[in-house]
N, CA and C atoms of all chains as a GROMACS GRO file, in nm:
protein
  534
    1UNK      N    1   3.609  13.291   1.890
    1UNK     CA    2   3.680  13.209   1.903
    1UNK      C    3   3.776  13.137   1.843
    2UNK      N    4   3.879  13.164   1.864
    2UNK     CA    5   3.990  13.102   1.819
    2UNK      C    6   4.034  12.923   1.837
    3UNK      N    7   4.084  12.938   1.666
    3UNK     CA    8   4.072  12.710   1.657
    3UNK      C    9   4.214  12.735   1.558
    4UNK      N   10   4.247  12.607   1.556
    4UNK     CA   11   4.357  12.525   1.491
    4UNK      C   12   4.289  12.454   1.420
    5UNK      N   13   4.404  12.445   1.318
    5UNK     CA   14   4.358  12.353   1.192
    5UNK      C   15   4.444  12.258   1.138
    6UNK      N   16   4.470  12.162   1.174
    6UNK     CA   17   4.625  12.090   1.171
    6UNK      C   18   4.583  12.038   0.997
    7UNK      N   19   4.685  12.006   0.973
    7UNK     CA   20   4.659  11.980   0.758
    7UNK      C   21   4.770  11.887   0.790
    8UNK      N   22   4.720  11.786   0.731
    8UNK     CA   23   4.868  11.681   0.695
    8UNK      C   24   4.844  11.612   0.613
    9UNK      N   25   4.932  11.550   0.524
    9UNK     CA   26   4.918  11.426   0.468
    9UNK      C   27   4.891  11.316   0.429
   10UNK      N   28   4.789  11.244   0.479
   10UNK     CA   29   4.748  11.175   0.422
   10UNK      C   30   4.812  11.018   0.447
   11UNK      N   31   4.816  10.913   0.593
   11UNK     CA   32   4.890  10.795   0.487
   11UNK      C   33   4.885  10.748   0.428
   12UNK      N   34   5.051  10.727   0.354
   12UNK     CA   35   5.056  10.662   0.210
   12UNK      C   36   5.064  10.764   0.142
   13UNK      N   37   5.012  10.902   0.158
   13UNK     CA   38   5.077  10.992   0.027
   13UNK      C   39   5.231  11.023   0.099
   14UNK      N   40   5.251  11.048  -0.039
   14UNK     CA   41   5.400  11.077  -0.005
   14UNK      C   42   5.396  11.240   0.035
   15UNK      N   43   5.484  11.248   0.131
   15UNK     CA   44   5.507  11.353   0.224
   15UNK      C   45   5.695  11.396   0.193
   16UNK      N   46   5.734  11.464   0.072
   16UNK     CA   47   5.847  11.471  -0.002
   16UNK      C   48   5.929  11.592   0.137
   17UNK      N   49   5.872  11.670   0.242
   17UNK     CA   50   5.895  11.748   0.292
   17UNK      C   51   5.927  11.677   0.358
   18UNK      N   52   5.852  11.556   0.478
   18UNK     CA   53   5.870  11.476   0.552
   18UNK      C   54   6.037  11.432   0.515
   19UNK      N   55   6.073  11.375   0.453
   19UNK     CA   56   6.138  11.261   0.399
   19UNK      C   57   6.311  11.425   0.362
   20UNK      N   58   6.312  11.523   0.378
   20UNK     CA   59   6.349  11.641   0.283
   20UNK      C   60   6.443  11.590   0.480
   21UNK      N   61   6.346  11.697   0.559
   21UNK     CA   62   6.365  11.680   0.688
   21UNK      C   63   6.443  11.597   0.708
   22UNK      N   64   6.406  11.487   0.769
   22UNK     CA   65   6.468  11.332   0.815
   22UNK      C   66   6.552  11.313   0.761
   23UNK      N   67   6.597  11.360   0.638
   23UNK     CA   68   6.665  11.344   0.579
   23UNK      C   69   6.846  11.463   0.610
   24UNK      N   70   6.750  11.571   0.587
   24UNK     CA   71   6.842  11.683   0.640
   24UNK      C   72   6.937  11.663   0.844
   25UNK      N   73   6.795  11.666   0.915
   25UNK     CA   74   6.848  11.599   1.068
   25UNK      C   75   6.994  11.565   1.074
   26UNK      N   76   7.026  11.467   1.072
   26UNK     CA   77   7.149  11.372   1.044
   26UNK      C   78   7.233  11.437   1.030
   27UNK      N   79   7.253  11.543   0.930
   27UNK     CA   80   7.298  11.569   0.879
   27UNK      C   81   7.433  11.686   0.937
   28UNK      N   82   7.269  11.721   0.925
   28UNK     CA   83   7.345  11.895   1.106
   28UNK      C   84   7.331  11.774   1.262
   29UNK      N   85   7.417  11.736   1.192
   29UNK     CA   86   7.430  11.624   1.383
   29UNK      C   87   7.294  11.607   1.482
   30UNK      N   88   7.170  11.629   1.430
   30UNK     CA   89   7.062  11.565   1.538
   30UNK      C   90   7.091  11.412   1.486
   31UNK      N   91   7.059  11.290   1.614
   31UNK     CA   92   6.995  11.193   1.618
   31UNK      C   93   6.835  11.155   1.657
   32UNK      N   94   6.825  11.050   1.670
   32UNK     CA   95   6.695  10.995   1.670
   32UNK      C   96   6.566  11.039   1.614
   33UNK      N   97   6.543  11.080   1.511
   33UNK     CA   98   6.492  11.088   1.487
   33UNK      C   99   6.435  11.083   1.360
   34UNK      N  100   6.195  11.035   1.336
   34UNK     CA  101   6.224  10.942   1.292
   34UNK      C  102   6.097  11.034   1.269
   35UNK      N  103   6.002  10.940   1.176
   35UNK     CA  104   5.856  10.976   1.144
   35UNK      C  105   5.851  11.089   1.102
   36UNK      N  106   5.930  11.183   1.025
   36UNK     CA  107   5.868  11.363   0.999
   36UNK      C  108   5.752  11.372   0.957
   37UNK      N  109   5.674  11.442   0.972
   37UNK     CA  110   5.577  11.498   0.892
   37UNK      C  111   5.548  11.576   0.901
   38UNK      N  112   5.547  11.672   0.771
   38UNK     CA  113   5.551  11.798   0.741
   38UNK      C  114   5.398  11.824   0.686
   39UNK      N  115   5.337  11.955   0.769
   39UNK     CA  116   5.178  11.939   0.759
   39UNK      C  117   5.167  12.041   0.710
   40UNK      N  118   5.061  12.208   0.739
   40UNK     CA  119   5.020  12.298   0.739
   40UNK      C  120   4.944  12.306   0.854
   41UNK      N  121   4.962  12.479   0.892
   41UNK     CA  122   4.879  12.550   1.025
   41UNK      C  123   4.803  12.606   0.978
   42UNK      N  124   4.680  12.579   1.041
   42UNK     CA  125   4.567  12.720   1.004
   42UNK      C  126   4.569  12.781   1.113
   43UNK      N  127   4.505  12.920   1.130
   43UNK     CA  128   4.431  12.978   1.274
   43UNK      C  129   4.378  13.088   1.260
   44UNK      N  130   4.290  13.092   1.329
   44UNK     CA  131   4.172  13.169   1.283
   44UNK      C  132   4.116  13.214   1.373
   45UNK      N  133   3.994  13.304   1.371
   45UNK     CA  134   3.911  13.327   1.454
   45UNK      C  135   3.804  13.303   1.378
   46UNK      N  136   3.665  13.254   1.429
   46UNK     CA  137   3.597  13.224   1.383
   46UNK      C  138   3.484  13.249   1.486
   47UNK      N  139   3.335  13.301   1.409
   47UNK     CA  140   3.253  13.316   1.492
   47UNK      C  141   3.170  13.167   1.536
   48UNK      N  142   3.195  13.067   1.400
   48UNK     CA  143   3.062  12.967   1.407
   48UNK      C  144   3.171  12.902   1.378
   49UNK      N  145   3.224  12.804   1.474
   49UNK     CA  146   3.287  12.700   1.517
   49UNK      C  147   3.269  12.560   1.430
   50UNK      N  148   3.090  12.575   1.377
   50UNK     CA  149   3.073  12.390   1.344
   50UNK      C  150   3.062  12.439   1.209
   51UNK      N  151   3.125  12.548   1.208
   51UNK     CA  152   3.091  12.590   1.037
   51UNK      C  153   3.308  12.519   0.947
   52UNK      N  154   3.353  12.506   1.058
   52UNK     CA  155   3.517  12.475   1.032
   52UNK      C  156   3.511  12.327   0.992
   53UNK      N  157   3.407  12.226   1.036
   53UNK     CA  158   3.477  12.121   0.931
   53UNK      C  159   3.447  12.177   0.742
   54UNK      N  160   3.322  12.240   0.733
   54UNK     CA  161   3.324  12.256   0.623
   54UNK      C  162   3.426  12.343   0.588
   55UNK      N  163   3.485  12.414   0.629
   55UNK     CA  164   3.597  12.516   0.563
   55UNK      C  165   3.726  12.394   0.501
   56UNK      N  166   3.729  12.330   0.615
   56UNK     CA  167   3.836  12.197   0.599
   56UNK      C  168   3.865  12.166   0.426
   57UNK      N  169   3.718  12.117   0.416
   57UNK     CA  170   3.665  12.011   0.316
   57UNK      C  171   3.650  12.119   0.176
   58UNK      N  172   3.635  12.210   0.216
   58UNK     CA  173   3.589  12.302   0.098
   58UNK      C  174   3.758  12.427   0.035
   59UNK      N  175   3.841  12.439   0.145
   59UNK     CA  176   3.894  12.594   0.159
   59UNK      C  177   4.040  12.518   0.181
   60UNK      N  178   4.045  12.478   0.308
   60UNK     CA  179   4.113  12.500   0.385
   60UNK      C  180   4.214  12.380   0.346
   61UNK      N  181   4.234  12.249   0.312
   61UNK     CA  182   4.220  12.055   0.316
   61UNK      C  183   4.180  12.082   0.188
   62UNK      N  184   4.287  11.948   0.117
   62UNK     CA  185   4.246  11.867   0.004
   62UNK      C  186   4.226  11.757   0.077
   63UNK      N  187   4.123  11.711   0.090
   63UNK     CA  188   4.057  11.615   0.173
   63UNK      C  189   4.095  11.453   0.088
   64UNK      N  190   4.151  11.498  -0.035
   64UNK     CA  191   4.199  11.345  -0.124
   64UNK      C  192   4.319  11.302  -0.082
   65UNK      N  193   4.397  11.381  -0.057
   65UNK     CA  194   4.576  11.420  -0.002
   65UNK      C  195   4.604  11.394   0.144
   66UNK      N  196   4.474  11.460   0.224
   66UNK     CA  197   4.525  11.536   0.329
   66UNK      C  198   4.405  11.529   0.439
   67UNK      N  199   4.450  11.484   0.540
   67UNK     CA  200   4.405  11.452   0.666
   67UNK      C  201   4.372  11.600   0.740
   68UNK      N  202   4.288  11.656   0.867
   68UNK     CA  203   4.299  11.726   0.915
   68UNK      C  204   4.262  11.736   1.073
   69UNK      N  205   4.267  11.788   1.110
   69UNK     CA  206   4.226  11.789   1.291
   69UNK      C  207   4.165  11.900   1.309
   70UNK      N  208   4.058  11.982   1.412
   70UNK     CA  209   4.008  12.108   1.438
   70UNK      C  210   4.065  12.106   1.621
   71UNK      N  211   4.157  12.160   1.633
   71UNK     CA  212   4.137  12.218   1.790
   71UNK      C  213   4.099  12.318   1.834
   72UNK      N  214   4.009  12.387   1.964
   72UNK     CA  215   4.009  12.474   2.004
   72UNK      C  216   4.119  12.498   2.093
   73UNK      N  217   4.204  12.566   2.177
   73UNK     CA  218   4.282  12.576   2.239
   73UNK      C  219   4.273  12.626   2.345
   74UNK      N  220   4.157  12.772   2.264
   74UNK     CA  221   4.062  12.822   2.445
   74UNK      C  222   4.010  12.684   2.555
   75UNK      N  223   3.946  12.576   2.474
   75UNK     CA  224   3.784  12.509   2.479
   75UNK      C  225   3.857  12.394   2.584
   76UNK      N  226   3.784  12.275   2.564
   76UNK     CA  227   3.854  12.220   2.666
   76UNK      C  228   3.932  12.160   2.570
   77UNK      N  229   4.025  12.072   2.676
   77UNK     CA  230   4.145  12.006   2.670
   77UNK      C  231   4.141  11.900   2.561
   78UNK      N  232   4.054  11.840   2.509
   78UNK     CA  233   4.066  11.779   2.356
   78UNK      C  234   4.024  11.870   2.252
   79UNK      N  235   4.131  11.831   2.113
   79UNK     CA  236   4.104  11.860   2.027
   79UNK      C  237   4.011  11.788   1.918
   80UNK      N  238   3.911  11.846   1.880
   80UNK     CA  239   3.794  11.784   1.797
   80UNK      C  240   3.830  11.777   1.625
   81UNK      N  241   3.798  11.668   1.711
   81UNK     CA  242   3.902  11.623   1.480
   81UNK      C  243   3.719  11.623   1.431
   82UNK      N  244   3.801  11.650   1.325
   82UNK     CA  245   3.666  11.612   1.231
   82UNK      C  246   3.631  11.454   1.122
   83UNK      N  247   3.544  11.408   1.224
   83UNK     CA  248   3.502  11.283   1.160
   83UNK      C  249   3.594  11.170   1.216
   84UNK      N  250   3.568  11.060   1.230
   84UNK     CA  251   3.640  10.959   1.262
   84UNK      C  252   3.750  10.935   1.265
   85UNK      N  253   3.828  10.949   1.433
   85UNK     CA  254   3.951  10.927   1.357
   85UNK      C  255   3.958  10.783   1.426
   86UNK      N  256   4.057  10.703   1.362
   86UNK     CA  257   4.207  10.598   1.362
   86UNK      C  258   4.298  10.669   1.422
   87UNK      N  259   4.394  10.606   1.490
   87UNK     CA  260   4.516  10.632   1.534
   87UNK      C  261   4.593  10.575   1.432
   88UNK      N  262   4.696  10.677   1.408
   88UNK     CA  263   4.798  10.663   1.298
   88UNK      C  264   4.887  10.500   1.259
   89UNK      N  265   4.862  10.457   1.147
   89UNK     CA  266   5.014  10.376   1.139
   89UNK      C  267   5.018  10.242   1.262
   90UNK      N  268   6.001  10.960   2.139
   90UNK     CA  269   5.838  11.118   2.184
   90UNK      C  270   5.823  11.166   2.061
   91UNK      N  271   5.707  11.139   2.083
   91UNK     CA  272   5.607  11.243   1.973
   91UNK      C  273   5.569  11.405   1.999
   92UNK      N  274   5.629  11.461   1.874
   92UNK     CA  275   5.651  11.595   1.919
   92UNK      C  276   5.612  11.673   1.826
   93UNK      N  277   5.562  11.775   1.846
   93UNK     CA  278   5.505  11.867   1.768
   93UNK      C  279   5.540  11.978   1.747
   94UNK      N  280   5.565  12.015   1.670
   94UNK     CA  281   5.659  12.211   1.657
   94UNK      C  282   5.496  12.345   1.538
   95UNK      N  283   5.473  12.381   1.556
   95UNK     CA  284   5.383  12.459   1.516
   95UNK      C  285   5.478  12.540   1.469
   96UNK      N  286   5.509  12.639   1.326
   96UNK     CA  287   5.572  12.728   1.313
   96UNK      C  288   5.451  12.809   1.228
   97UNK      N  289   5.457  12.948   1.244
   97UNK     CA  290   5.398  13.070   1.239
   97UNK      C  291   5.469  13.154   1.168
   98UNK      N  292   5.408  13.206   1.078
   98UNK     CA  293   5.464  13.367   1.032
   98UNK      C  294   5.460  13.443   1.162
   99UNK      N  295   5.630  13.554   1.191
   99UNK     CA  296   5.582  13.644   1.277
   99UNK      C  297   5.538  13.759   1.285
  100UNK      N  298   5.498  13.785   1.402
  100UNK     CA  299   5.381  13.902   1.388
  100UNK      C  300   5.443  14.050   1.302
  101UNK      N  301   5.381  14.099   1.224
  101UNK     CA  302   5.452  14.226   1.134
  101UNK      C  303   5.516  14.171   0.990
  102UNK      N  304   5.495  13.961   0.933
  102UNK     CA  305   5.546  13.996   0.839
  102UNK      C  306   5.442  13.890   0.778
  103UNK      N  307   5.494  13.922   0.688
  103UNK     CA  308   5.363  13.907   0.600
  103UNK      C  309   5.300  13.807   0.518
  104UNK      N  310   5.193  13.793   0.558
  104UNK     CA  311   5.164  13.622   0.539
  104UNK      C  312   5.008  13.670   0.467
  105UNK      N  313   5.037  13.616   0.286
  105UNK     CA  314   5.003  13.608   0.240
  105UNK      C  315   4.939  13.510   0.156
  106UNK      N  316   4.945  13.330   0.249
  106UNK     CA  317   4.832  13.213   0.247
  106UNK      C  318   4.739  13.306   0.295
  107UNK      N  319   4.731  13.323   0.477
  107UNK     CA  320   4.652  13.378   0.527
  107UNK      C  321   4.560  13.488   0.499
  108UNK      N  322   4.604  13.573   0.425
  108UNK     CA  323   4.536  13.683   0.307
  108UNK      C  324   4.416  13.665   0.248
  109UNK      N  325   4.505  13.525   0.198
  109UNK     CA  326   4.376  13.401   0.056
  109UNK      C  327   4.313  13.362   0.123
  110UNK      N  328   4.345  13.323   0.240
  110UNK     CA  329   4.252  13.228   0.335
  110UNK      C  330   4.132  13.321   0.377
  111UNK      N  331   4.186  13.431   0.394
  111UNK     CA  332   4.110  13.483   0.493
  111UNK      C  333   3.973  13.544   0.350
  112UNK      N  334   4.026  13.586   0.286
  112UNK     CA  335   3.960  13.698   0.126
  112UNK      C  336   3.890  13.558   0.087
  113UNK      N  337   3.874  13.420   0.065
  113UNK     CA  338   3.834  13.316   0.006
  113UNK      C  339   3.719  13.279   0.063
  114UNK      N  340   3.752  13.264   0.197
  114UNK     CA  341   3.641  13.222   0.281
  114UNK      C  342   3.486  13.324   0.298
  115UNK      N  343   3.443  13.430   0.273
  115UNK     CA  344   3.364  13.494   0.238
  115UNK      C  345   3.284  13.473   0.099
  116UNK      N  346   3.362  13.436   0.044
  116UNK     CA  347   3.341  13.372  -0.114
  116UNK      C  348   3.276  13.268  -0.136
  117UNK      N  349   3.310  13.216  -0.029
  117UNK     CA  350   3.259  13.013  -0.029
  117UNK      C  351   3.161  13.050   0.028
  118UNK      N  352   3.119  13.162   0.110
  118UNK     CA  353   3.013  13.134   0.246
  118UNK      C  354   3.022  13.134   0.305
  119UNK      N  355   3.134  13.151   0.402
  119UNK     CA  356   3.194  13.136   0.480
  119UNK      C  357   3.090  13.309   0.617
  120UNK      N  358   3.131  13.317   0.653
  120UNK     CA  359   3.106  13.432   0.756
  120UNK      C  360   3.190  13.451   0.911
  121UNK      N  361   3.222  13.532   0.975
  121UNK     CA  362   3.262  13.539   1.086
  121UNK      C  363   3.412  13.532   1.108
  122UNK      N  364   3.485  13.529   1.019
  122UNK     CA  365   3.596  13.499   1.023
  122UNK      C  366   3.744  13.620   1.013
  123UNK      N  367   3.789  13.576   1.071
  123UNK     CA  368   3.909  13.675   1.071
  123UNK      C  369   4.054  13.665   1.128
  124UNK      N  370   4.152  13.688   1.115
  124UNK     CA  371   4.305  13.713   1.185
  124UNK      C  372   4.348  13.566   1.111
  125UNK      N  373   4.333  13.491   1.012
  125UNK     CA  374   4.389  13.428   0.954
  125UNK      C  375   4.497  13.350   0.962
  126UNK      N  376   4.586  13.288   1.017
  126UNK     CA  377   4.768  13.297   0.927
  126UNK      C  378   4.692  13.132   0.912
  127UNK      N  379   4.868  13.116   0.850
  127UNK     CA  380   4.844  12.965   0.780
  127UNK      C  381   5.002  12.984   0.805
  128UNK      N  382   5.078  12.857   0.879
  128UNK     CA  383   5.255  12.852   0.929
  128UNK      C  384   5.206  12.692   0.830
  129UNK      N  385   5.344  12.617   0.930
  129UNK     CA  386   5.363  12.492   0.884
  129UNK      C  387   5.364  12.456   1.022
  130UNK      N  388   5.336  12.298   0.972
  130UNK     CA  389   5.394  12.181   1.141
  130UNK      C  390   5.461  12.090   1.086
  131UNK      N  391   5.494  12.079   1.154
  131UNK     CA  392   5.600  11.922   1.189
  131UNK      C  393   5.626  11.889   1.283
  132UNK      N  394   5.559  11.724   1.247
  132UNK     CA  395   5.556  11.647   1.340
  132UNK      C  396   5.658  11.501   1.380
  133UNK      N  397   5.764  11.456   1.429
  133UNK     CA  398   5.813  11.371   1.396
  133UNK      C  399   5.871  11.335   1.558
  134UNK      N  400   5.911  11.216   1.618
  134UNK     CA  401   5.991  11.142   1.700
  134UNK      C  402   6.123  11.153   1.720
  135UNK      N  403   6.140  11.254   1.847
  135UNK     CA  404   6.274  11.276   1.885
  135UNK      C  405   6.281  11.194   1.990
  136UNK      N  406   6.451  11.138   2.017
  136UNK     CA  407   6.506  11.050   2.156
  136UNK      C  408   6.502  11.131   2.206
  137UNK      N  409   6.559  11.233   2.190
  137UNK     CA  410   6.598  11.404   2.270
  137UNK      C  411   6.557  11.487   2.279
  138UNK      N  412   6.418  11.507   2.360
  138UNK     CA  413   6.404  11.654   2.315
  138UNK      C  414   6.429  11.749   2.309
  139UNK      N  415   6.604  11.757   2.433
  139UNK     CA  416   6.594  11.871   2.436
  139UNK      C  417   6.636  11.962   2.341
  140UNK      N  418   6.653  11.832   2.243
  140UNK     CA  419   6.704  11.844   2.071
  140UNK      C  420   6.644  11.960   1.964
  141UNK      N  421   6.506  11.960   2.014
  141UNK     CA  422   6.460  12.015   1.959
  141UNK      C  423   6.452  12.214   1.905
  142UNK      N  424   6.448  12.236   2.019
  142UNK     CA  425   6.488  12.390   1.990
  142UNK      C  426   6.577  12.431   1.910
  143UNK      N  427   6.685  12.342   1.891
  143UNK     CA  428   6.811  12.376   1.829
  143UNK      C  429   6.794  12.307   1.654
  144UNK      N  430   6.732  12.231   1.664
  144UNK     CA  431   6.644  12.170   1.545
  144UNK      C  432   6.520  12.299   1.444
  145UNK      N  433   6.493  12.346   1.519
  145UNK     CA  434   6.376  12.426   1.483
  145UNK      C  435   6.473  12.522   1.484
  146UNK      N  436   6.554  12.586   1.518
  146UNK     CA  437   6.677  12.718   1.504
  146UNK      C  438   6.725  12.686   1.364
  147UNK      N  439   6.776  12.552   1.345
  147UNK     CA  440   6.856  12.568   1.218
  147UNK      C  441   6.832  12.479   1.078
  148UNK      N  442   6.690  12.406   1.127
  148UNK     CA  443   6.634  12.339   0.950
  148UNK      C  444   6.492  12.369   1.001
  149UNK      N  445   6.374  12.360   1.091
  149UNK     CA  446   6.305  12.291   1.057
  149UNK      C  447   6.203  12.472   1.028
  150UNK      N  448   6.288  12.583   1.128
  150UNK     CA  449   6.180  12.711   1.122
  150UNK      C  450   6.285  12.789   1.058
  151UNK      N  451   6.259  12.938   1.022
  151UNK     CA  452   6.319  13.040   1.005
  151UNK      C  453   6.315  13.135   1.041
  152UNK      N  454   6.453  13.129   1.169
  152UNK     CA  455   6.398  13.261   1.285
  152UNK      C  456   6.350  13.450   1.286
  153UNK      N  457   6.436  13.448   1.171
  153UNK     CA  458   6.371  13.534   1.086
  153UNK      C  459   6.271  13.612   1.121
  154UNK      N  460   6.146  13.510   1.016
  154UNK     CA  461   6.043  13.571   1.000
  154UNK      C  462   5.964  13.463   1.051
  155UNK      N  463   6.025  13.387   1.095
  155UNK     CA  464   5.898  13.296   1.161
  155UNK      C  465   5.907  13.242   1.348
  156UNK      N  466   5.787  13.242   1.386
  156UNK     CA  467   5.811  13.211   1.505
  156UNK      C  468   5.748  13.022   1.536
  157UNK      N  469   5.807  12.996   1.646
  157UNK     CA  470   5.765  12.820   1.667
  157UNK      C  471   5.680  12.794   1.735
  158UNK      N  472   5.685  12.687   1.781
  158UNK     CA  473   5.639  12.656   1.900
  158UNK      C  474   5.662  12.520   1.943
  159UNK      N  475   5.652  12.442   2.061
  159UNK     CA  476   5.695  12.297   2.054
  159UNK      C  477   5.630  12.263   2.167
  160UNK      N  478   5.523  12.126   2.064
  160UNK     CA  479   5.422  12.082   2.192
  160UNK      C  480   5.452  11.970   2.200
  161UNK      N  481   5.431  11.890   2.298
  161UNK     CA  482   5.412  11.776   2.331
  161UNK      C  483   5.343  11.651   2.340
  162UNK      N  484   5.220  11.629   2.231
  162UNK     CA  485   5.082  11.579   2.322
  162UNK      C  486   5.106  11.439   2.351
  163UNK      N  487   5.175  11.378   2.373
  163UNK     CA  488   5.204  11.301   2.488
  163UNK      C  489   5.193  11.314   2.677
  164UNK      N  490   5.315  11.459   2.665
  164UNK     CA  491   5.335  11.507   2.811
  164UNK      C  492   5.198  11.585   2.876
  165UNK      N  493   5.204  11.656   2.884
  165UNK     CA  494   5.134  11.749   2.935
  165UNK      C  495   4.945  11.722   2.866
  166UNK      N  496   4.915  11.758   3.010
  166UNK     CA  497   4.720  11.729   2.927
  166UNK      C  498   4.727  11.782   2.843
  167UNK      N  499   4.768  11.863   2.758
  167UNK     CA  500   4.738  11.948   2.649
  167UNK      C  501   4.677  11.820   2.530
  168UNK      N  502   4.648  11.901   2.431
  168UNK     CA  503   4.556  11.825   2.337
  168UNK      C  504   4.578  11.754   2.391
  169UNK      N  505   4.508  11.634   2.368
  169UNK     CA  506   4.555  11.500   2.392
  169UNK      C  507   4.514  11.381   2.271
  170UNK      N  508   4.614  11.352   2.180
  170UNK     CA  509   4.555  11.284   2.092
  170UNK      C  510   4.485  11.133   2.065
  171UNK      N  511   4.474  11.046   1.954
  171UNK     CA  512   4.456  10.936   1.953
  171UNK      C  513   4.616  10.880   2.008
  172UNK      N  514   4.623  10.790   2.070
  172UNK     CA  515   4.763  10.794   2.120
  172UNK      C  516   4.867  10.848   2.080
  173UNK      N  517   5.014  10.768   2.075
  173UNK     CA  518   5.133  10.825   2.034
  173UNK      C  519   5.161  10.922   1.940
  174UNK      N  520   5.046  10.932   1.844
  174UNK     CA  521   5.059  11.006   1.679
  174UNK      C  522   4.933  11.085   1.720
  175UNK      N  523   4.958  11.214   1.659
  175UNK     CA  524   4.816  11.288   1.578
  175UNK      C  525   4.691  11.184   1.533
  176UNK      N  526   4.598  11.256   1.600
  176UNK     CA  527   4.490  11.172   1.477
  176UNK      C  528   4.427  11.168   1.366
  177UNK      N  529   4.451  11.094   1.303
  177UNK     CA  530   4.454  11.123   1.159
  177UNK      C  531   4.261  11.055   1.110
  178UNK      N  532   4.231  11.102   1.026
  178UNK     CA  533   4.072  11.041   0.929
  178UNK      C  534   4.157  10.911   0.872
   0.00000   0.00000   0.00000
């Protein structure tokens, strides 16, 4: 089963790439852009979807400074989040 | 409007991070994993969604070696996240 893991810097953790993009866009003529965050995207085929959370904790993300969410585009139209989810910001 | 840009190495372009993850997972005891690809995730608030493609071409992605796709979690009943933002923990 195809799965997608989205990894983002945790709230409050410095996101220098996001800052760089947010500053660069106006310089390129794009306006009205805010709250830019840059993270990682991991897409993979897994046989056992229940292993995904452990994979994130152990390898894909750094749980100290990153949040992750797991989505299965094939499955139901709702992302499965690893863990209790809280709205950001 | 919140938007999400997913950037992946183009088909056939070397994806060393994906290879590294695919090799590391079995070593950590995870089996049944294949076709791992690692890309970037950019989440941002934009006023004019029609600018997004140009932003990707000019800054966010490298169109020579990367593909990108634009998603709007608020819009279609696609992956629905917690509020106007992507879910976080």
